[in-house]
C-alpha positions as CSV (number, residue, x, y, z in Angstrom):
1,M,0.0,0.0,0.0
2,S,2.9,2.3,0.7
3,A,3.3,5.2,-1.8
4,L,6.5,6.0,0.1
5,D,9.5,3.8,0.7
6,L,9.3,2.8,4.4
7,D,13.0,1.7,4.4
8,R,13.9,5.2,3.3
9,V,11.7,6.8,6.0
10,E,13.3,4.5,8.6
11,R,16.8,5.3,7.4
12,T,16.2,9.0,7.4
13,M,14.6,9.0,10.9
14,Q,17.5,6.9,12.2
15,A,20.0,9.3,10.7
16,L,18.2,12.4,12.1
17,L,17.9,10.9,15.6
18,S,21.5,9.6,15.5
19,R,22.8,13.1,14.8
20,D,20.5,14.9,17.3
21,P,22.2,15.6,20.6
22,L,19.0,14.9,22.3
23,G,18.2,11.3,23.1
24,V,14.8,9.7,22.8
25,T,13.1,8.9,26.0
26,Y,9.9,7.3,27.1
27,H,8.4,7.7,30.6
28,D,6.9,4.4,31.8
29,R,4.0,5.7,33.9
30,S,3.3,2.3,35.4
31,T,6.8,2.0,36.9
32,G,8.0,5.6,36.9
33,D,11.1,4.6,34.9
34,V,12.5,6.9,32.2
35,L,13.6,4.6,29.4
36,S,16.2,5.6,26.8
37,V,15.4,4.5,23.3
38,N,18.2,4.1,20.8
39,P,17.9,5.7,17.3
40,E,17.5,2.3,15.6
41,A,14.5,1.3,17.8
42,A,13.0,4.8,17.7
43,A,13.1,4.9,13.8
44,S,11.9,1.3,13.3
45,R,8.5,0.6,11.8
46,T,8.0,-1.8,14.7
47,G,9.5,0.6,17.2
48,L,8.5,4.2,17.8
49,L,8.2,5.2,14.2
50,P,4.4,4.8,14.3
51,A,4.2,7.4,17.2
52,F,6.6,9.8,15.4
53,L,4.6,9.5,12.1
54,A,1.3,9.9,13.8
55,A,2.5,13.1,15.5
56,G,3.8,14.3,12.2
57,Q,0.5,13.6,10.6
58,V,-1.2,15.7,13.3
59,V,1.1,18.6,12.6
60,W,0.4,18.3,8.8
61,R,-3.3,17.9,9.3
62,D,-3.4,21.0,11.5
63,L,-1.7,23.0,8.7
64,T,-3.5,21.6,5.7
65,G,-6.5,19.6,6.8
66,A,-5.1,16.5,5.2
67,G,-3.2,13.5,6.7
68,F,-0.5,11.1,5.4
69,D,-2.9,8.1,4.9
70,L,-0.9,6.1,7.5
71,D,-1.4,2.4,7.6
72,V,-0.7,1.4,11.1
73,V,-1.7,-2.0,12.4
74,R,-1.6,-3.8,15.7
75,D,1.4,-6.0,16.0
76,P,1.9,-7.8,19.3
77,S,5.6,-8.3,18.5
78,A,6.2,-4.6,18.0
79,L,7.8,-2.4,20.7
80,F,4.5,-0.7,21.7
81,G,2.1,-3.1,19.9
82,F,1.8,-1.2,16.6
83,R,3.6,-1.4,13.3
84,V,3.7,1.0,10.3
85,R,2.6,-1.0,7.2
86,G,2.5,1.9,4.7
87,I,2.3,5.6,4.1
88,G,0.1,6.8,1.3
89,A,1.4,10.4,1.3
90,S,2.6,11.7,-2.1
91,S,5.7,13.5,-0.7
92,F,8.6,12.2,1.3
93,A,9.5,15.7,2.2
94,T,6.1,16.5,3.5
95,V,6.2,13.4,5.8
96,M,9.7,14.0,7.0
97,L,9.3,17.8,7.6
98,A,6.0,17.4,9.5
99,T,7.5,14.6,11.6
100,M,10.6,16.6,12.3
101,E,8.4,19.5,13.5
102,A,6.5,17.1,15.8
103,T,9.8,15.8,17.1
104,A,10.9,19.4,17.8
105,Q,7.6,20.0,19.7
106,A,8.3,17.0,21.8
107,S,11.8,18.0,22.7
108,R,12.6,19.4,26.1
109,A,15.0,19.1,29.0
110,G,17.7,17.5,27.0
111,A,15.6,14.8,25.4
112,I,12.9,14.0,22.8
113,V,10.1,12.8,25.1
114,V,7.9,10.4,23.2
115,N,5.1,10.9,25.8
116,D,4.9,14.5,24.8
117,F,3.4,13.4,21.4
118,N,0.2,13.0,23.5
119,L,0.1,16.8,24.0
120,I,0.4,17.3,20.2
121,W,-2.5,14.9,19.6
122,S,-4.7,16.3,22.3
123,E,-4.1,20.0,21.4
124,A,-5.0,19.2,17.8
125,A,-8.1,17.4,18.8
126,R,-9.1,20.4,21.0
127,S,-8.4,22.9,18.1
128,R,-10.6,20.8,15.7
129,A,-13.4,20.7,18.3
130,T,-13.4,24.5,19.0
131,P,-15.8,26.3,16.7
132,T,-14.4,29.5,15.1
133,S,-16.1,32.5,13.6
134,S,-15.7,33.5,10.0
135,T,-12.8,35.8,11.0
136,G,-11.0,32.8,12.6
137,A,-11.2,34.1,16.1
138,S,-12.6,31.9,18.9
139,P,-16.0,32.9,20.2
């Protein structure tokens, strides 16, 4: 189904995360542990790539009203239970730039905090649910 080469997306994300001085972390709320995730696992279609791409899709949808046509499926053997099967977007640059912006929004205190993607998703949901006037201002 993928219009984009997933291997290329994975390689590019891995290269970006490898060069970024910030590490990727995940806060396990059930144990309180802060887990460090290496760039290979973070960029893998069975690792954290589904979360990175979903956050990028939210950024892109907020800007344009359109998503990437992500094909994410449940996969019990994947790191967090989901695997990217395909991306139907027409532009590699669109996917990567929006995902890089989402990554920047989740960066703080010396790390890219994967849990902060939740803030991006919830803020986007709130902005879509808030009615606006014809001038674009909130009532």
